[in-house]
N, C-alpha and C positions, 0 to 999 in steps of 0.2 A: 951024469946024474939027471934025474927027472925033477922038473920044477914042481914044487908043492903049491897048489892053489888054495889060498886062504879064503874061507867062506865069509860072505858079507851078510849083515842082518837084512832081513826083508823090510821094504818100505811099507809104511802103514797105508791103509786105504785112502785116508784123507790127503796124505802127502802125494799119493799117486794121482789123485784127482785134481790137485791144485796146480795151476800153471806156474811156470817159473817167474819169479819177481812179484807174485801176489802178496807174499808175507810182508815184505818191506812196506807196501802201500797200506796194509792194515795197521802197521805200527804208526805210520805218520798220521792216519786219521785218528787214532787213539790219542795221540799227543795234542792235536788241534782241539778235540772235544774237551780234554782236561784243561787247556788254556782258556777256553770260553767259559767254562764253569767257574774258573778262578776269577775271571774278570767280572762276571755277573755278581759273584759273591762280594767282591770288593766294592763294586758300584752300589749294591744294595746297602752295604754297611755305611758308605758315605752318605747316601740319601737318608738313611735312618738317623744318621748323626745330625743332619740339618733339621730334622723334625724335633729333635730333643734339645730344648734350650732351657737354661736356668731362668728363674724369675727375674734376676738382675739383668740378664741379657735381653729378655723381652722388654723390660722397661727402658733400657738404653736404646733399643731399636725404635720405639715409638716416641721418643723425645723429639721436640721441634728442633730443626736445624738452627744454628746460630744466626741472629739477625744480620742482614746485609743491607746496604744502601744502593739504590739504583740511581745512576747519574746520566746526564746527557750534556753535550758540549754547548756552550754559548756560541751562536753563529752570527755572521754578518751577511744579510741578504735583503733583497727587495721583497716586501710583503704586499700582496694584493688580495683583497677579499672579492672573489670572483664567483660568477654564476655562468655555467656553460650549458648551451642548448644547441639544437640544430635548426636550420632554416633553409628555405628554398627560394631562389630568385625566380620571379615570374614576370612576364612582360605586362605592360600596361594594357589598356583597352584595345581591342582589335577592331579594325575598320575595313570591311570588304569594299573593294572598288568595282562596281558593276554598272557601267553606263547603260541606260535602258532606251535611249533614243538618240537621234541625230538632229541637232538643232539647225534651223535655217540661218543663213548668213548671206553676206554679199557674194560669197563664193559658191553658193548652191542653195537649193530649196529645202534641204534637210529631208528627214524621213528615211524610209528604207530600213534594211536590216543592219544593225550595228556590227561592224567588222573591225577587228584589231589591225590597224595599219602601221603601228610603231610602238615599241616599248622603250621608254626613256630611262628606266631604272631597273636594277636587278636585285635579287634577294640579298638582304643585308645592307643595302645602301641607305645612307641617311637622306632624309627629305626635309627641305626647308620651305619657307613661305614663298608662294609664287612659282614654285617649280612645277614643270609639266611632267606628269607621271607616265602618260601614254597618249597615243592618238587612236581614236575610234572613228572610222570612216573619215579620216582626215581632220577631225576636230579634236582639240586638246582636252585633257583632264587635268585640272589645276589643283594643287594643294594649297589651302589657305588656313590661317589660324581662326578658330572659333569653336565655341561650345554648342552652338545650335546647328544641328545637321541640316543639310540642304534637302528640304522636304518638298520643295516646289520650285518652279522657274521664278526667279526674282525679276519681275518685269516692270516696266514703267507704269506709274500710276498706282502701284501696290504699296501697302503699308504693313509694318509689323516689326517684331524684334529681330527677325532674320535680316530685314533690310537695314536696320540700324547697325547690326553686326558687320554687314558688308561695307557700309559707309565708313565705319571705324577702320576696317582693314585697308580700304582703299586710301584713306587719308594717311595711315601709317606707312603706306608704301609710296607716298608722295603724290597721290592723285586726288586733287581737290574735288569735293562734291558741290562746290559753289554755294548757293543760297538755299539749297534744299532743306526742308524741315527734317528734323531728326526722325528716322524710321519711315521716311517717305521717299519713294523712288521717283525723283523728278529729273528735270533737265540736267542739273549738275551731276547727279549720279550717273545718268546716261553718258555724259561726257567723260567721267572718270573710268567707267567700264570700257569705253572706246579706247582710251589711252592705255589701259592695261593690256588689251588684246593687241594693240599696235606694238607695244613693247615686246610681247611674246612672239609677234610675227604671224598672227592668224587674223583672218577676217572677223570682224566683230559679229557675234550672233544677234539676230534680230527676232522680233516677235512674229514675223512672217507675213504672208500674203493677206491674211484676213484683216489684220489691223491696218495694213497699207491700203487695202480696198476701202476700209471704213473712212480713212483720211481722204481718199479721193472723192468718195461720195459726199462727205461733209463739205469739202472744198467746192464742189459743184453747186451744192445748195446755197452756200454763201455767195457765190458769184451770181446766181440767179436772184437772190434776195437783194443784193446790192444794185443790180440792174433795175429791179422794180422800183427801188427808192429813187434812183436817178431819173427814171421815166416820170415819176410823179412830181419830182422837184423841177423838172424842165419839160412841161407839156408842149406838144407841137403847136405852131401858130395856126389859127383858124381864119377863114374868110374866102371870098370868091376871087377868081381870076388872079390870084396871087398878089393882088394889090393890098393896099392898106385896108383894114376893116372899116366899114362905114358905120358911123354912129347913128343909130335910129332912135329917135325920141319916143318915149313911151308916155302913157298918160301921167306917169309920175314925174316926167321930165328927165329921167335918167336914160342914158344910152341903152339900147337893147342888148348890146354885147358887153356891158360892164360886169365885172366879176362880182360875185356875191360878197357880202361883208365877211371879212376874215380870210378870204381866199387871196386877196390882192397881195398880201405880204409874202406868200409862198409861190405865187405864180400858178397855183393849181386852179383848176376850174372849180365852179361852184360845187360844194359837197366834197371836194378832193382832199381837204385837210385831214379828215378822219382816215381816209384811205392811206394817206402818206404816213400818218402816225402808226397805222397798223403795219405798213411795209417796213418802217424803221424798227419796230418791235420785233418783227419776224427776222430782220437782218441780224439784230443782236442775238436772238436765240440760235440762229444758224451759226453765228460766229462762236458762241459758247459750245455748240455741238462739235465744231471743228477743233476747238482747243482741247476738248476731252478726248477726241479721237487721236489727235496728235500726241497727247500726254501718254496714251497707251501704246503708241507705236514707236519702233526704233530699237536701239540696243537694249539687251537684257543679259542676265546671267543664268543660263539653263542649269537645272539641277544635275543634268547628265555631265556637265563639264566642270564641276567643282566638288572637292572633298574638304569639308571643314574638320579640322583636328583640334582637340582641346589643348594640345601642347606640341610645340615644335622646337627642335627638329624631331621628326618621327623616324621610324625605321621600316624598311620593306621586309615583311616577314616571309612572304612566299609569292611567287609569280605563277598564276594558274592558267595562263594562256600564252599562245605564241602568235607571232604575226600571221595573219590570214585566217585566224579562227573567228567564227561567229561568237558573239558575246552571249553565252548561255549560262554563265556563272561568273563568279568574281574573276576579273582580269588579274588582280593582285590584291594582297592584304597588307595593310599597314598596322603597326602598333605604335601607339602614342602614349605619352605620359611617363616615359622612362620605365626602368625596371623597379619592381617592388620586392622588398625582402621582408618576409614575415617569419618569425621564429616561433617555435612551440615550447612554451615555458611550462615547467611542471607546476601544478597548482600550489604546491607547498612553497615554491620559491617566489611566487608572485608578490607577496608582501615586501620582499627584499629589493625589488626592482622598481625604479621610479623613472619617469620621463626626464631626459637630459643626461642620464648617466652615460659615461664613455663606454664604447663598444669596440672590440676588435673582431673583424670578420676574416676568417681563414678559409681560403679556397684550397682544398687538398688536391684539386686537379692541377692547378697551376703553381701552387705554393705562395700565391700573392696574399699579403695581409693588408686589409683596408681599415681605415679609421672611420668610425660612425658614432651615432648616439641613439639612445632609446627615444623613438618618436612618440609612441603611445603604448599603454598596457591595456589590452582589451578585457572583456568579460569571459568568464569560463565557458569553454565550448566542450560539449560532450557529443562526439560524432555519433550519428545514428539517431539522436533524439530530436524531437521537433524543435526544441529551443535552440539547439546547436546547429541546425541544418544550414541556416543562412550564413552564420559566421564561418562554418567549416568550409563552405564553398568559396568564401572570400579569401580564406587563408589556406592554400594547399597544404595537405598533410605532408610532414617529413616522412621519408621512407621508414617503414617499420613502426611508425607511431600513430597511424591513422585511426586505430581503434581506441586509443587512450585519451582521456580528458586532458585538455591543455588550455593555457591562456595565451592568445595570440599577442605577439610582441612585434610591433612595427618598428623597423630599423631605418633611420634616415642617414644618408651618407654625408660625410664632410665635403666630398666632391662627387660629381655625377658618377653613377655606376657604369662600368664598362659593359656595353651591350653583349660582349662575349660571355658574360656571366649568366645569361638567361638559361634557366633550367638546372643550374648547378645546386647541389645540396652542400651547404657550407656549415662550418662550425662558428658559432657566435659566442663570444666571451664578453660578459657584462662585468665591468669593474666597478664595484660599489665603493671601495675605498682603497687607496694605494699610497705607499710611502714614497717620498721624493728621494729616490736613490736607496742605497743599502743602509740598513739600520741594524743595531744589536737586537737579537731575538733569541728567545728561549722557548722550549716547549710549554704549552699552556699549563701543564701539570706542575711546572716548577714555580708558578706564582702562588704565593700565600698571602692571605689577607688577615690582618689583625683586628682585634675588637675596636681599635681606634680608627679603622678604615685605611690604614697604611698598607701598602703592598710591598712585598720583598721576595727575594730569592735566597736560598741557602747554597753557598759555594763550598764544595768539598775539596780540601787540599790533598796533595799527594801523600802527605804524612798522616792522613786520617783526621786532620782537624777540619773544622767548619767555621764559616763566618757568614753573618747575615748582612745582605746588601739591600738597602731600601731602594726601590725603583718606582718609576711611574710607567704604567702600561699604556700602550698605544694601539695601533692597528692589529687586529687578530685575523689571521688567515692561515689556512692549511695546517692547523694544529699548532702554530707558533704565535707568539705575542711579542710585539715590539716593546722593548724596555729601555728606559732612560735612567741611569743611576742618579740618585739624589746628590745634591751638592756635597762635595768632599768624599763621596763614595767612589769606588773603582770596580769596574767589571770589564773584563777583556775577552775578546773572542778566543775560543779554545778552552777556557776554564770550564770545569765541570760543575753543574748545578744539580741539586738533588731533585729528582722527579718522583721518588717513591721509595718504599722500604719493603 
């Protein structure tokens, strides 16, 4: 039998043009679109529902929430009313050491170019009275206490305040100035200077050849004047043949060789008394000249060999030369007077700070805390203004605050500042009032004052009850107030006090 072929319907043009699997994808996209439309419709309905409120609901939504009470715990702590500021440690006055000459002494005539021959101290070293700092051309440079700088050679025969200062220093070091008048460089002061240099091991400096020559010249003049007096007081014998003089009678009956009246007592020839008187007066004048020359000759203290410092010990700030250098600038620099600490106080805080208040200084560099006090509170300084220029230069500006007005606050230490603090920017805390140990304290907003002037706090119990506790207020600091319960009242740390509603 022959198979019979059943005819199939012909595919449409669209189906013929569509790839296999495309129809299922179209159906999935249609489902997604329908779901999105449904979601948007539901969301829109909910949003619309939120906009539609009844009058009762609107009133309920705008009603104030129920009143609540704000509380804070009672604490036990130390309270300090403090002011915090910044300050900078600066060195005292600087003193450059630059010898400008070489003094004469028993060891040499002096003069010539000053050359550094030894350095006795180094940077950072402490310097005390009578210490040799350096040698210049073999001569010492000595540190001594004194507020008057060495502005001249202090030589014998001179007077002045600087001489008086030297005499005081020498006596304090154990070297007597004898009977010299105050502020006069006499023989006693010369002897004291000599002993100072002998103690240090150096030849004593002298005034030099000029004064020594003046002494020699004056001494020769005295010798000649003394001889002239002696000659007039003992004249040579007169007469012939070496025998006794023969008395020759004159018409008056007196011997011819008899001395004139008034001359017999002195042995001088006739008319020689006046000459002898003149010779003696000349000898006295020459002796006075010699005394003056001697007074100006001998040991002295050259300005090139001493540095007077207003406070000792001082400190070597820098060494600017080495052995062998010619002295063309400072050999070294000293700082004296100790360190200074000046704080920059905000003008608004100035009325709160008084001299004598306790201060704590914190060095963030080392962590050290130092005790001090307020020394003085200065006048307002406005950097850049003519009125504030001088004060601003005296009190270095704290970093970042140079352009702001401030009140300089001088801090004095309970113990001398450590020299290592020089240049440090530190934190200064001024304590205006402080409790002695821990005290009960509450936030300042918890204190209530009645019309009768009594103060109290309201204590909130855990069950919602409240009780009023009468208190006495003490130190206030950092938003807290010290409280002391009245007699019979009780207030414990941890209890809650009402601070607001």
